[in-house]
VMD Tcl script that draws the C-alpha trace (Angstrom):
set ca {
  {0.98 -0.03 12.55}
  {-2.39 1.50 13.00}
  {-5.29 3.02 11.03}
  {-5.71 6.63 10.05}
  {-8.03 8.65 8.03}
  {-6.83 11.59 6.06}
  {-7.99 13.41 3.07}
  {-6.61 13.40 -0.40}
  {-6.41 17.12 -1.44}
  {-7.19 18.57 -4.84}
  {-3.66 18.03 -6.11}
  {-3.90 14.17 -5.09}
  {-1.61 14.65 -2.23}
  {-1.99 12.44 0.86}
  {-0.18 13.02 4.22}
  {1.48 9.90 5.49}
  {1.13 9.60 9.26}
  {4.38 10.70 10.97}
  {4.97 7.26 12.60}
  {5.09 5.69 9.18}
  {7.78 8.03 7.95}
  {11.24 6.61 8.03}
  {13.07 9.62 6.97}
  {12.59 12.86 5.35}
  {11.55 12.62 1.69}
  {11.15 8.71 2.09}
  {10.59 6.66 -1.00}
  {7.71 4.53 -1.49}
  {6.15 2.27 -4.30}
  {2.54 2.42 -4.92}
  {0.90 -0.70 -6.39}
  {-2.76 -1.77 -6.76}
  {-3.19 -4.81 -4.37}
  {-4.13 -8.03 -6.11}
  {-5.68 -9.20 -2.82}
  {-7.91 -6.21 -2.15}
  {-9.56 -3.08 -3.68}
  {-6.71 -0.86 -2.36}
  {-3.29 0.61 -3.04}
  {-0.36 -0.85 -1.40}
  {2.42 1.47 -0.24}
  {5.75 -0.31 0.06}
  {9.22 0.99 1.19}
  {12.16 0.19 -0.92}
  {13.13 -2.84 1.35}
  {9.88 -4.51 0.57}
  {10.49 -4.09 -3.22}
  {13.85 -5.57 -2.57}
  {12.35 -8.67 -0.85}
  {9.93 -9.12 -3.64}
  {12.72 -8.78 -6.21}
  {14.81 -11.41 -4.40}
  {11.78 -13.80 -4.11}
  {11.13 -13.29 -7.91}
  {14.77 -14.14 -8.67}
  {14.02 -17.74 -7.42}
  {11.51 -18.13 -10.32}
  {12.26 -19.73 -13.63}
  {13.30 -17.24 -16.32}
  {9.95 -16.60 -18.17}
  {7.96 -16.42 -14.74}
  {10.60 -14.14 -13.22}
  {10.41 -11.78 -16.27}
  {6.53 -11.68 -16.21}
  {6.34 -11.08 -12.30}
  {8.98 -8.29 -12.59}
  {7.14 -6.87 -15.64}
  {3.86 -6.79 -13.68}
  {5.40 -5.29 -10.74}
  {7.46 -2.60 -12.49}
  {4.75 -1.55 -15.03}
  {1.85 -1.52 -12.45}
  {3.58 0.44 -9.76}
  {4.63 4.01 -9.27}
  {7.64 5.22 -7.37}
  {7.09 8.33 -5.20}
  {8.72 10.32 -2.40}
  {7.36 12.19 0.33}
  {7.67 15.96 0.26}
  {8.91 17.90 3.23}
  {5.47 18.00 4.57}
  {5.25 14.15 4.65}
  {2.87 13.98 1.64}
  {2.97 11.75 -1.37}
  {1.18 12.28 -4.57}
  {-1.20 9.46 -5.48}
  {-1.25 9.12 -9.33}
  {-4.59 10.14 -10.76}
  {-5.12 6.52 -12.55}
  {-5.01 5.06 -9.03}
  {-7.34 7.61 -7.61}
  {-9.89 7.00 -10.30}
  {-9.54 3.13 -10.36}
  {-9.84 2.68 -6.61}
  {-12.13 5.64 -5.96}
  {-9.64 7.34 -3.79}
  {-11.05 10.84 -3.23}
  {-11.72 12.91 -0.31}
  {-11.30 11.09 2.95}
  {-9.43 7.65 2.64}
  {-8.23 5.24 5.14}
  {-4.62 4.20 5.64}
  {-4.35 0.86 7.25}
  {-0.97 -0.68 8.53}
  {-0.09 -4.07 7.09}
  {3.21 -4.59 9.03}
  {5.79 -4.25 6.27}
  {3.53 -2.13 4.06}
  {0.51 0.01 4.46}
  {-2.59 0.38 2.35}
  {-4.63 3.16 0.99}
  {-8.30 2.49 0.89}
  {-11.57 4.23 -0.10}
  {-12.89 4.36 3.37}
  {-16.32 2.61 2.58}
  {-14.40 -0.19 0.95}
  {-12.06 -0.48 3.99}
  {-15.04 -0.92 6.34}
  {-16.31 -3.89 4.28}
  {-12.72 -5.22 3.93}
  {-11.94 -4.78 7.64}
  {-15.00 -6.81 8.60}
  {-14.02 -9.64 6.27}
  {-10.38 -9.47 7.51}
  {-11.52 -9.82 11.17}
  {-13.63 -12.87 10.24}
  {-10.74 -14.54 8.54}
  {-7.76 -13.48 10.74}
  {-9.34 -13.90 14.16}
  {-9.39 -17.67 14.25}
  {-5.58 -17.60 13.41}
  {-4.48 -15.13 15.94}
  {-4.02 -17.84 18.65}
  {-1.60 -19.47 16.36}
  {0.56 -16.45 16.78}
  {0.23 -16.35 20.57}
  {-2.23 -13.43 20.39}
}
mol new
graphics top color blue
foreach p $ca { graphics top sphere $p radius 0.5 }
foreach p [lrange $ca 0 end-1] q [lrange $ca 1 end] { graphics top cylinder $p $q radius 0.2 }
display resetview
């Protein structure tokens, strides 16, 4: 939960906010989002949920979904300082350099180029706000 701004250092390391660390050397899976110009960071349990959902698909579709997920994602662990290394190909593709924004997304979090996040956040508020009452918020 929340929104944080952190810098990616010269070794492509990014500090994960301490409230988002579940354990020392936590495992995450990084995957460019299909819904936005950001990088999704998912814990193992979220990958397991997606795997279970994919298991319900017919064989060829299941194989393709799992292939897309497996080939497009990268597994990483937090170091003892709470940092993860963002693969260079993701940094380049999503323009993740210098200061980035980490945005909570309930089960996951997202890593954004800060300028792209500001644009996406405005759009998200327009789309989400009318639905918040449906959730009693």
